[in-house]
C-alpha positions as CSV (number, residue, x, y, z in Angstrom):
1,M,138.2,66.2,103.6
2,K,136.8,63.2,102.5
3,L,134.0,61.7,104.8
4,A,136.2,58.8,105.6
5,E,138.6,60.8,107.2
6,A,136.5,62.7,109.2
7,L,135.0,60.2,110.9
8,S,138.4,58.9,111.8
9,I,139.9,61.9,112.9
10,V,136.7,62.1,115.1
11,H,136.8,58.4,116.6
12,K,140.7,58.5,116.8
13,T,141.4,61.5,119.6
14,P,142.1,60.3,122.9
15,A,139.2,60.3,124.9
16,E,141.0,61.4,127.8
17,L,141.5,64.8,126.6
18,P,139.9,67.9,128.4
19,E,136.1,68.6,126.7
20,F,135.9,71.1,124.3
21,G,131.6,71.1,124.3
22,V,130.6,73.2,121.2
23,V,126.8,73.2,120.6
24,L,125.2,72.5,116.6
25,A,122.6,74.6,116.4
26,C,120.9,74.0,112.7
27,G,117.1,73.3,111.8
28,V,118.4,70.9,109.5
29,T,119.5,67.5,109.8
30,P,123.0,67.7,111.2
31,L,124.2,64.5,109.6
32,H,127.9,64.9,107.7
33,L,127.8,68.6,108.7
34,Q,128.4,68.0,112.4
35,N,130.9,65.4,111.4
36,F,133.2,67.3,109.2
37,F,132.8,70.3,111.7
38,A,134.0,68.4,114.4
39,A,136.6,66.7,112.1
40,H,138.0,70.6,111.5
41,L,137.6,71.4,115.3
42,Q,139.4,68.9,116.1
43,T,142.2,68.8,114.0
44,L,142.5,73.2,114.9
45,R,142.1,72.2,119.0
46,A,144.5,68.9,119.2
47,D,144.6,69.7,122.7
48,R,141.1,69.4,123.3
49,K,138.3,66.5,122.5
50,V,135.7,68.3,120.8
51,R,132.0,67.3,121.4
52,V,129.4,68.5,119.3
53,S,126.0,68.2,120.8
54,T,122.6,69.3,118.5
55,G,119.5,70.8,118.8
56,L,115.9,70.8,117.7
57,F,115.3,69.6,113.9
58,G,113.1,72.2,112.3
59,D,113.6,74.6,114.8
60,L,116.7,76.5,115.1
61,A,115.5,80.0,117.0
62,G,114.1,77.2,119.5
63,T,117.3,75.4,120.2
64,L,119.2,78.9,120.8
65,E,116.3,79.5,123.3
66,H,117.2,76.2,124.7
67,I,120.9,76.6,125.3
68,S,120.7,80.4,126.5
69,G,117.7,80.1,129.2
70,H,119.3,76.3,130.4
71,F,123.0,77.1,130.4
72,S,124.8,76.7,133.5
73,P,128.7,77.5,134.7
74,H,128.5,73.9,135.4
75,Q,128.5,72.9,131.6
76,S,130.9,72.2,129.0
77,V,130.0,74.6,126.2
78,E,132.4,76.9,124.9
79,A,130.7,77.4,121.5
80,V,128.3,77.6,119.9
81,A,128.1,77.0,115.3
82,V,125.0,78.7,114.3
83,V,123.9,77.3,110.9
84,M,121.2,79.2,109.2
85,E,119.0,78.1,106.2
86,W,116.2,80.0,104.8
87,S,113.6,77.1,105.4
88,D,114.4,78.4,109.4
89,L,113.2,81.6,108.5
90,D,110.0,80.7,107.2
91,P,109.8,76.7,106.5
92,R,107.8,78.5,103.0
93,L,110.8,79.1,101.6
94,G,112.1,75.3,101.7
95,F,111.2,72.3,99.8
96,R,110.1,69.7,102.5
97,H,107.3,72.4,103.0
98,L,105.6,72.6,99.8
99,G,102.6,74.4,99.8
100,G,102.6,76.0,96.6
101,W,104.3,79.3,96.1
102,G,103.4,82.2,94.4
103,Q,102.9,85.8,95.5
104,K,99.8,85.2,97.3
105,R,101.0,82.5,99.4
106,L,104.6,84.4,100.3
107,A,103.2,87.8,100.6
108,D,104.2,87.9,104.2
109,S,107.3,86.1,103.9
110,V,109.3,89.0,104.4
111,S,107.8,89.9,107.7
112,T,108.0,86.3,108.9
113,V,111.3,85.8,108.0
114,Q,112.4,89.7,109.8
115,A,110.1,88.0,113.0
116,T,111.9,85.0,113.2
117,L,115.4,86.9,112.8
118,Q,114.8,89.1,115.7
119,R,113.9,86.2,117.6
120,V,117.2,84.5,116.8
121,E,119.2,87.0,117.5
122,Q,117.7,88.1,120.8
123,A,118.5,84.6,121.9
124,M,122.0,84.8,120.5
125,V,122.7,88.4,122.5
126,A,121.6,86.1,125.2
127,L,124.1,83.4,125.2
128,P,127.2,83.4,128.0
129,K,129.6,85.8,127.1
130,S,132.2,83.4,127.5
131,A,130.9,81.7,124.5
132,T,132.1,81.7,121.2
133,V,129.6,81.9,118.5
134,A,130.2,81.4,115.0
135,V,127.1,82.0,112.6
136,S,126.5,80.7,109.3
137,L,123.9,82.5,107.5
138,P,121.9,81.2,104.3
139,T,124.0,79.2,101.5
140,L,121.6,77.7,100.0
141,S,119.2,79.5,97.2
142,L,115.9,80.9,97.6
143,P,113.8,78.8,96.0
144,P,112.0,79.5,92.5
145,G,108.5,81.5,94.0
146,F,109.5,84.6,92.6
147,H,107.7,85.5,89.3
148,T,110.5,87.1,87.6
149,V,112.3,85.8,84.8
150,G,115.9,84.2,85.5
151,W,118.0,87.0,85.7
152,Q,115.6,89.8,87.2
153,A,115.8,89.8,91.2
154,S,112.2,90.0,92.8
155,A,111.7,93.3,95.2
156,M,110.6,90.1,97.6
157,E,113.9,88.5,96.8
158,L,115.5,91.5,97.5
159,A,114.0,92.4,100.6
160,L,114.9,89.4,102.3
161,E,118.3,89.5,101.7
162,H,118.3,92.8,103.2
163,A,116.8,91.4,106.3
164,V,119.5,88.7,106.6
165,A,122.2,91.0,105.8
166,D,120.6,94.0,108.6
167,F,120.4,91.1,111.0
168,A,124.0,89.9,110.2
169,S,125.4,93.5,110.5
170,R,124.0,93.8,113.5
171,L,125.0,90.4,115.0
172,A,128.4,91.4,113.9
173,M,128.9,94.2,116.1
174,Q,129.3,91.7,119.3
175,R,132.5,90.8,120.4
176,M,131.4,87.3,120.8
177,V,129.8,86.6,117.4
178,R,131.8,85.5,114.6
179,V,129.8,85.8,110.9
180,V,131.2,83.4,107.8
181,N,132.2,85.7,105.1
182,R,129.9,84.6,102.3
183,S,132.5,86.2,99.6
184,Q,135.4,83.2,100.7
185,L,132.5,80.7,100.9
186,D,131.5,81.4,97.7
187,L,135.0,80.9,96.5
188,M,135.3,77.4,98.5
189,S,132.0,76.6,97.7
190,P,130.3,77.6,94.2
191,A,126.0,78.0,95.1
192,A,125.6,75.3,91.8
193,T,127.6,72.6,94.1
194,R,125.9,72.7,97.4
195,Y,121.8,71.4,97.4
196,D,121.1,67.7,97.5
197,A,117.9,67.6,96.8
198,R,117.4,63.9,97.1
199,A,119.4,64.0,101.0
200,D,116.9,66.7,102.1
201,L,113.4,65.1,100.9
202,N,114.6,61.3,102.4
203,S,117.0,62.2,104.9
204,G,116.3,66.4,105.8
205,F,120.0,67.0,104.9
206,P,120.4,69.4,102.4
207,Y,123.9,69.7,101.6
208,T,126.6,68.2,99.5
209,N,129.5,66.1,101.1
210,A,131.6,68.7,99.4
211,H,129.6,71.8,100.8
212,A,129.4,70.6,104.3
213,D,133.1,70.1,104.4
214,V,133.9,73.4,103.5
215,L,130.5,74.8,105.4
216,G,131.9,72.7,108.6
217,N,135.8,74.2,107.8
218,A,134.9,77.5,107.9
219,L,132.5,77.2,111.5
220,A,135.9,75.7,113.1
221,E,137.9,78.1,112.0
222,L,136.1,81.2,113.5
223,I,135.5,79.0,116.6
224,A,139.4,78.1,117.4
225,G,140.7,81.8,115.9
226,P,143.5,82.1,113.9
227,A,146.8,81.2,115.1
228,P,149.2,83.8,116.7
229,K,151.4,84.7,113.9
230,K,154.9,86.3,114.5
231,G,157.3,88.3,112.6
232,L,160.9,89.2,112.3
233,I,162.3,92.8,111.7
234,T,165.7,93.9,112.0
235,D,167.3,97.1,111.3
236,L,164.8,99.5,112.6
237,D,167.1,102.2,113.9
238,D,165.5,104.8,111.6
239,T,163.4,103.0,109.3
240,F,160.4,102.0,111.6
241,W,161.0,104.8,114.2
242,A,163.3,107.6,114.3
243,G,166.2,107.7,116.2
244,L,169.0,104.8,117.3
245,V,168.4,103.5,120.1
246,G,172.1,103.0,121.0
247,E,172.8,106.7,120.9
248,I,169.6,108.3,122.3
249,G,167.5,105.7,124.2
250,H,164.8,103.3,124.3
251,E,162.8,105.9,126.1
252,N,163.2,108.7,123.2
253,V,162.4,106.5,120.5
254,A,160.0,108.4,118.2
255,W,157.0,107.4,116.2
256,D,154.8,109.8,115.1
257,L,155.0,111.9,111.9
258,S,155.8,115.5,113.7
259,S,159.2,113.8,115.2
260,H,160.0,112.5,111.9
261,A,159.4,109.3,112.1
262,Q,158.0,109.0,108.6
263,L,157.1,105.2,107.8
264,H,155.2,105.1,111.3
265,G,153.8,108.7,110.9
266,E,152.1,107.8,107.3
267,Q,150.4,105.0,109.1
268,E,149.3,106.5,112.1
269,L,147.9,109.3,109.3
270,A,146.1,106.1,107.5
271,G,145.3,104.4,110.5
272,G,145.2,106.9,113.7
273,G,147.0,106.2,116.8
274,G,150.2,105.3,118.0
275,T,152.6,102.7,119.7
276,R,155.6,103.2,122.7
277,A,158.4,101.4,122.7
278,R,160.0,99.6,125.3
279,T,163.0,97.7,125.9
280,L,163.4,94.5,127.2
281,R,166.2,92.6,128.7
282,P,166.5,89.2,127.9
283,G,163.8,86.9,129.7
284,D,161.8,89.3,130.5
285,S,158.3,88.7,130.1
286,Q,157.0,92.1,129.9
287,R,155.3,93.2,126.7
288,A,155.2,96.2,125.0
289,D,152.2,99.1,125.4
290,L,149.9,99.8,122.9
291,S,148.3,103.7,123.1
292,D,144.4,102.8,123.4
293,G,144.0,99.9,121.3
294,S,145.8,101.2,117.8
295,A,144.5,99.0,114.9
296,L,148.0,99.1,113.7
297,G,149.8,96.6,115.7
298,R,148.9,94.4,119.0
299,E,152.7,94.2,120.1
300,V,156.2,95.6,119.6
301,R,159.5,94.5,121.3
302,I,163.0,95.4,121.3
303,C,165.0,92.7,122.2
304,G,168.3,91.7,122.3
305,T,170.8,88.4,122.9
306,D,172.5,90.0,125.4
307,T,172.4,93.6,128.0
308,E,175.5,95.1,125.7
309,D,173.9,94.2,122.4
310,L,170.4,95.6,123.8
311,E,171.1,98.7,124.7
312,H,174.2,100.0,122.3
313,R,172.7,98.6,119.2
314,G,169.0,97.9,119.2
315,R,169.4,95.4,116.3
316,C,166.4,93.1,116.9
317,G,163.2,93.7,117.6
318,G,160.1,91.5,116.9
319,L,156.4,92.4,115.9
320,H,153.6,90.7,117.2
């Protein structure tokens, strides 16, 4: 997406739509990242008017603490996008606060980063459970402050990356938190094309437009969530389950390996859990049950165009 296109999407959205409030928490100047993020989220949530507010420059942890400490049910904040860079964890790891790099100056950088990450994590856990939180880990490279040759990773560099990975693994266990997949981001935005040194030094915005576009889209996708997928499966008798619905009745349809339901039984062995089927008559809004949240699927429906076809043929099934 081009910047002009992003601005057009944001400005042309009808103001009378219900508001979808989002906070973009980042330590850098948001600038074009805010525009791309708002445009991508607006495209995904066309039924709402997306409004993106920002926090304090250079104080990511303080912004999150302010949100968690001053959140009110009357506020229209439904999501928080957290964009983290190394300079947010320790200003010495950025280019705008140069005090010289070296082993002595960066000796306590790992402990500083760990302390900041702990502060950020506590603030994020305190956010309202109703808010979806999308988190981007540092996307820019560490500064050349480690005294090893180019192809050799220093112990301090690895310790910093380990601290961030440990932080992300804990966050990902929180139900409302979604972390940007770094491998996917690397495919869409190569590391060498992300940093704009001139913009960073002049305005505090460190990203190229191309990287801001990809990062904004990733955050928007995580907040909006994937669109529900539906599939149509025909002739399920003696394939996906064991037995003919029209002969033995839907209540006797078998899903487990012990009942010779080979396909589903093998899936059950691989993933655990089981599923029950329920016949739904046309117009019935009731959904089929799953036992104990099996990871094999979310919903199974057996449907038909009329009752006779449903009971005696059972030829139409929908798997969601």
